[in-house]
C-alpha positions, 0 to 999 in steps of 0.5 A: 383564121391565119396564124397572123391573126390568132394573136396572143392576148396582151397584158392590158385586158381591160376596156381601154380608152377610146383608141382601143374601143374604136381603133384607127391606123396611126399617122404614116401607116398604110396597108398594101394589098398583095401586088402578085399572086404569091405576094404578102400583105404588107403594113408600112409603118414609118419607113419599115415594112411588116408582113401580116396575114390577110385577116389582120390586114383586113382588120387594119383596113376596116379600122377607121376610128368609127367602128367598135369591136362588134361592128368590126367583127361583123364586117370581117366575117364569122371567124371573128368575135369581139374578143378576138378583135379586142386582142388583135387591136391591142396587139396592133396598138402595141406595135404602133400600127394603130393610134395609141391614144391622145398623145401618141408619142410613139407614133411612127415618124416621117423619115427625115431628110437627113438620117443617121444610120449607126455607126458611121453613115449619114444619109441626105435624101435628095430626090424621089427616084420615081421621077428619074425612071420615066425614061428608064422603064420603057427601055427596060420593057423593050428588051426585058431584064433577061436580054439586058442581063445577057448584054450586060454579062457580055460587056462585063466579061469582055472588060475582064478580058481587056484588063487581062490583056492590059495587065502590064499597063494596069500594074503600072497604073497601080504602082506609080504616081498619077497626075491629079487630073486622073485622080479627079476624073476617076473620083467623079466617074466613081460618083456617077457609077455609084449613082447609076448603081443605086438607080438600077436598084430603083429601076428593077424594083419599079419594073416589078411593080414596087415603089422606091422611096428615097434616093440621095447622097450619104457618107458611108464610113466617111466615104461619099456615096449615093443610096436608094431606099428599096425597102418596098421590095418586101412587097414583091411576090417572089424571092427571086425578084427581091434578089434581082433588085439587090443585085441590080446595082452590082450588075450595073457597076460591072457593066460600067467597069467592062465598058471602061476597060474595053474603052481603055483599049482605044487610046494610046498609053497616057492619062486617058488610058491610065484613068480608064484602067484605074476606074475599071479596076476600082469598079470591078473591085467595088462590085466584088466587095459588095457581093460579100454576104458578111457585110450589110451590102448588096450581097447580104441583101440578096442572100437574105432575100433568097432565104426569105429570112428578115434580119438574117445577119443580126440573128446569125450574129446573135447565134454566134455570140450565144455559142461563144458565150456558152463555150466561155461562160456557160448558160442555156440559149434559144437559137434564133435560126435553128434550121440553118446549120451554117448560122453560127459560122455565118454569124462569126463571119459577120462579126469578124467582117469589120475587123478583116476589112479595117485591118487589111485596109490599114495595112495597105494604106498605113504608110501612105497615111503616115506620110500625109501628116496630121490628116493621115494620123487622125484617119488612122486614129478614127479607124483604129478607134472604131475597130477597138469599139467593135471588139469591146462592144462584142465582148460586152454583148457576149458577157451580157447574153451569158448573164441573161442565159443564167451563166454563173457570175464567178465563171463570167468573171473568171473567163473575162479575167483570163481573156483580159490577161491573154490580151495584156500578155500579147500586148506586152510580149509580142514584138513586131517590126517598127517602120517609119514611112516618109519620102525622099528628094534629090535637090538641084545640087545633087544632095539626097534628103530623107523627108519626114512629116513633122508628126513622124516618130524620130526618136529612134533615128541614128546615123547609119540607119538603112533607108529603102527608097522606092516609087509608090503607087496606090497599091504597089511600089518599085525600089529605086535605090538604097541609102543610109542616114547621114546624121540624126540632125534635121532641118526644117524644110518643105517637101514636094507633095509627090514625096508623101502621096502617089501624085505627079505633076504638081508643085504643091509642097508640105512642111517636113523635116529633112535628113541627109542621106548617103547613097552609093549611086543616085536614086532612079527617080528624083522624088519618091517614098522612103521607109526605115526599119528601126528594129522591133517593139512590143505590140502595145508600144507599136500600136501607140506609136502608130495610131495614137502618138502621131496625133499630138507629136 
């Protein structure tokens, strides 16, 4: 009998109810036989997949609600006894694979059309991808995955070469305002590329005999995207097949990026070339980020599939949390991944990944968000609040793990107090530069004005403050002049949108406060961005003024 079937006895050893004496599968539970020579038996339960041995799978298949334990033992063969059947049945009832009684409140539920995945993902199922693959699978079978892979690699590499040749043009696209039509076109193209990305996962899974179950749209950390559920990949016989399913989306995304970059060689400089370059660069960057194994994206799924270790990330983070808890608080811990020497470093990377993603993102777009007024302030507050929640949750979990491992209360309290004191000292005594972001414009009569959103911190402004003027793009900027603040007094006015957001060719305006500027010579461009450096502030004050105060100014 396999180890999957030789289950430990459960606490409930009594006769039990009818659901124990004559077991049957719970609703929305199915047993899948191996789809290949080395593939496992799978029990599908409410959208999740459980690997089981052949003996346990045969028991689940034979349990139809009419057979008792003796009959099941006779059907399953001489290695089974009624006592072993009873033990296995109770285990499967506990696992919610078998029907759990008359009420059966804990039975697996159908995956809802709208599904919330903590912490910040909402999925809406739109279609079953099998319906979309009828024309794709024959084309895949025509050349085979390897030949298609070679073609895709050539396109992706050719696109990178094209971007290298167009590096000055790409730098210009990223460093200057672009028309709304370019942004809109890139946004729509990114949505289509995201749909192709997810459909590629489904196509490769179906090519190997799996069944993609759901496809739809989602809000992923407040960003619109598509998703495809390929959990059925756990039924595939080989790890390398699951790896290919996981990486299929990135491969397709880079093929699309390469095609766009090569197409950018054709049109002359203008909106079409700008849009193609921005789209190609965004696709390449998105695919590279998707490869990071420390984030629960395709790169992580590929690594987990290659190692054939379910819940790799969660278990590695548990080991990392235990290591931190042991160093700070003491205690004894059982490793989740004892055979992986790099489990703790990987777990630390997984724990730190959201922090190192959110902080650089905020650093890159902080000035842009500051210039957009209350909308940008709310977005910055949400991002910083999420980051704070992650840090607090990690600290609480680490302390809880230490207490469960037998660490002394006095040591936990002492270490927690020391860490809190260190954080408070950093907030009070570390000083950081304080800058205010805004825009500028040259009026028709030649006056140069500093434009600040109504929510900007204007308490430290004074006549003579240096103001840096520049042309801003999505990620870069070019200086266009220097000025000094002429007066602390402001007037209410309207500002062109291009003064706050890197967009050109629009007449939209936003409310703003205008301050007179004095310049030695007119700026190189009539409208652009501005930045003021107003000395240094303690870290606590800087965090408050940057992420909290703009929401209620």
